[in-house]
N, CA and C atoms as a LAMMPS dump frame, in Angstrom:
ITEM: TIMESTEP
0
ITEM: NUMBER OF ATOMS
165
ITEM: BOX BOUNDS ff ff ff
-5.0000000000000000e+02 5.0000000000000000e+02
-5.0000000000000000e+02 5.0000000000000000e+02
-5.0000000000000000e+02 5.0000000000000000e+02
ITEM: ATOMS id mol type element x y z
1 1 1 N -249.367 -177.311 -366.784
2 1 2 C -248.073 -177.897 -366.514
3 1 3 C -248.208 -178.812 -365.293
4 2 1 N -247.838 -180.036 -365.459
5 2 2 C -247.924 -181.012 -364.366
6 2 3 C -246.69 -180.906 -363.481
7 3 1 N -246.921 -181.013 -362.193
8 3 2 C -245.78 -181.017 -361.267
9 3 3 C -245.454 -182.456 -360.93
10 4 1 N -244.199 -182.722 -360.837
11 4 2 C -243.74 -184.081 -360.558
12 4 3 C -243.273 -184.165 -359.113
13 5 1 N -243.827 -185.122 -358.391
14 5 2 C -243.414 -185.335 -357.01
15 5 3 C -242.399 -186.469 -356.977
16 6 1 N -241.363 -186.25 -356.227
17 6 2 C -240.395 -187.325 -356.032
18 6 3 C -240.459 -187.728 -354.574
19 7 1 N -240.746 -188.987 -354.364
20 7 2 C -240.806 -189.514 -353.011
21 7 3 C -239.546 -190.313 -352.746
22 8 1 N -238.902 -190.012 -351.651
23 8 2 C -237.726 -190.765 -351.275
24 8 3 C -238.189 -192.007 -350.525
25 9 1 N -237.85 -193.144 -351.06
26 9 2 C -238.246 -194.405 -350.436
27 9 3 C -237.325 -194.719 -349.274
28 10 1 N -237.874 -195.432 -348.297
29 10 2 C -237.073 -195.869 -347.157
30 10 3 C -237.066 -197.388 -347.115
31 11 1 N -236.087 -197.915 -346.42
32 11 2 C -236.045 -199.334 -346.102
33 11 3 C -236.366 -199.438 -344.625
34 12 1 N -237.541 -199.946 -344.311
35 12 2 C -237.996 -200.052 -342.924
36 12 3 C -237.519 -201.374 -342.336
37 13 1 N -236.797 -201.284 -341.237
38 13 2 C -236.326 -202.466 -340.522
39 13 3 C -237.02 -202.507 -339.167
40 14 1 N -237.592 -203.653 -338.836
41 14 2 C -238.403 -203.789 -337.627
42 14 3 C -237.745 -204.754 -336.649
43 15 1 N -237.536 -204.275 -335.426
44 15 2 C -236.992 -205.111 -334.356
45 15 3 C -238.032 -205.191 -333.242
46 16 1 N -238.051 -206.331 -332.558
47 16 2 C -239.024 -206.514 -331.487
48 16 3 C -238.336 -207.141 -330.287
49 17 1 N -238.596 -206.585 -329.112
50 17 2 C -238.042 -207.093 -327.875
51 17 3 C -238.819 -208.332 -327.446
52 18 1 N -238.102 -209.371 -327.116
53 18 2 C -238.713 -210.605 -326.64
54 18 3 C -239.278 -210.409 -325.238
55 19 1 N -240.356 -211.079 -324.93
56 19 2 C -240.925 -211.021 -323.574
57 19 3 C -239.95 -211.58 -322.546
58 20 1 N -239.091 -212.47 -322.974
59 20 2 C -238.124 -213.082 -322.062
60 20 3 C -236.95 -212.168 -321.744
61 21 1 N -236.83 -211.078 -322.478
62 21 2 C -235.711 -210.161 -322.312
63 21 3 C -236.152 -208.985 -321.451
64 22 1 N -235.745 -208.97 -320.189
65 22 2 C -236.185 -207.953 -319.235
66 22 3 C -235.23 -206.771 -319.105
67 23 1 N -234.292 -206.627 -320.015
68 23 2 C -233.303 -205.554 -319.928
69 23 3 C -233.948 -204.242 -320.378
70 24 1 N -233.728 -203.192 -319.619
71 24 2 C -234.274 -201.877 -319.989
72 24 3 C -233.453 -201.283 -321.121
73 25 1 N -234.107 -200.512 -321.972
74 25 2 C -233.405 -199.852 -323.08
75 25 3 C -233.086 -200.829 -324.194
76 26 1 N -232.095 -200.484 -325.034
77 26 2 C -231.689 -201.37 -326.114
78 26 3 C -230.963 -202.568 -325.539
79 27 1 N -231.571 -203.712 -325.637
80 27 2 C -230.963 -204.926 -325.112
81 27 3 C -230.015 -205.52 -326.14
82 28 1 N -229.292 -206.556 -325.741
83 28 2 C -228.428 -207.257 -326.689
84 28 3 C -229.254 -207.845 -327.821
85 29 1 N -230.456 -208.31 -327.503
86 29 2 C -231.34 -208.874 -328.513
87 29 3 C -231.668 -207.835 -329.588
88 30 1 N -232.041 -206.642 -329.172
89 30 2 C -232.382 -205.574 -330.115
90 30 3 C -231.151 -205.154 -330.915
91 31 1 N -230.036 -204.991 -330.247
92 31 2 C -228.806 -204.59 -330.942
93 31 3 C -228.399 -205.629 -331.985
94 32 1 N -228.509 -206.906 -331.629
95 32 2 C -228.168 -207.97 -332.578
96 32 3 C -229.123 -207.973 -333.761
97 33 1 N -230.408 -207.76 -333.504
98 33 2 C -231.382 -207.707 -334.597
99 33 3 C -231.07 -206.544 -335.538
100 34 1 N -230.737 -205.382 -334.97
101 34 2 C -230.407 -204.212 -335.791
102 34 3 C -229.199 -204.496 -336.677
103 35 1 N -228.161 -205.063 -336.093
104 35 2 C -226.946 -205.364 -336.859
105 35 3 C -227.232 -206.343 -337.989
106 36 1 N -227.974 -207.402 -337.67
107 36 2 C -228.287 -208.425 -338.667
108 36 3 C -229.113 -207.83 -339.813
109 37 1 N -230.16 -207.092 -339.467
110 37 2 C -231.042 -206.535 -340.491
111 37 3 C -230.33 -205.498 -341.358
112 38 1 N -229.493 -204.663 -340.739
113 38 2 C -228.729 -203.674 -341.517
114 38 3 C -227.773 -204.358 -342.48
115 39 1 N -227.086 -205.381 -342.012
116 39 2 C -226.161 -206.121 -342.858
117 39 3 C -226.902 -206.749 -344.042
118 40 1 N -228.039 -207.365 -343.765
119 40 2 C -228.854 -207.999 -344.795
120 40 3 C -229.293 -206.967 -345.835
121 41 1 N -229.784 -205.831 -345.379
122 41 2 C -230.274 -204.793 -346.278
123 41 3 C -229.14 -204.227 -347.135
124 42 1 N -228.009 -203.929 -346.525
125 42 2 C -226.883 -203.346 -347.25
126 42 3 C -226.322 -204.305 -348.292
127 43 1 N -226.26 -205.602 -347.961
128 43 2 C -225.759 -206.598 -348.909
129 43 3 C -226.636 -206.68 -350.152
130 44 1 N -227.898 -206.329 -350.008
131 44 2 C -228.842 -206.403 -351.121
132 44 3 C -229.094 -205.046 -351.77
133 45 1 N -228.327 -204.039 -351.354
134 45 2 C -228.383 -202.739 -351.996
135 45 3 C -229.494 -201.819 -351.513
136 46 1 N -230.128 -202.156 -350.407
137 46 2 C -231.168 -201.287 -349.862
138 46 3 C -230.517 -200.112 -349.131
139 47 1 N -231.069 -198.928 -349.334
140 47 2 C -230.513 -197.725 -348.726
141 47 3 C -231.587 -197.004 -347.932
142 48 1 N -231.214 -195.879 -347.354
143 48 2 C -232.113 -195.045 -346.554
144 48 3 C -232.823 -195.892 -345.491
145 49 1 N -232.028 -196.518 -344.66
146 49 2 C -232.532 -197.45 -343.644
147 49 3 C -233.11 -196.692 -342.452
148 50 1 N -234.299 -197.128 -342.02
149 50 2 C -234.968 -196.57 -340.852
150 50 3 C -235.367 -197.736 -339.958
151 51 1 N -235.004 -197.643 -338.67
152 51 2 C -235.334 -198.694 -337.709
153 51 3 C -236.628 -198.372 -336.981
154 52 1 N -237.457 -199.385 -336.818
155 52 2 C -238.663 -199.312 -336.006
156 52 3 C -238.538 -200.405 -334.958
157 53 1 N -238.551 -200.007 -333.688
158 53 2 C -238.326 -200.951 -332.605
159 53 3 C -239.519 -200.989 -331.673
160 54 1 N -240.016 -202.194 -331.424
161 54 2 C -241.119 -202.398 -330.478
162 54 3 C -240.548 -203.017 -329.216
163 55 1 N -240.833 -202.374 -328.1
164 55 2 C -240.341 -202.898 -326.824
165 55 3 C -241.478 -203.197 -325.897
């Protein structure tokens, strides 16, 4: 009997802090990128969103 694995897919969203942005923590740049990418993904039906942020 074969076992069936179900993998839940994620939508990976990647944000990167600009070198010119010296604000500690989540900057306006990062927050704006998150909002834009989430909106884009949701409009296209992507679910299970996970953010990856490089600072």
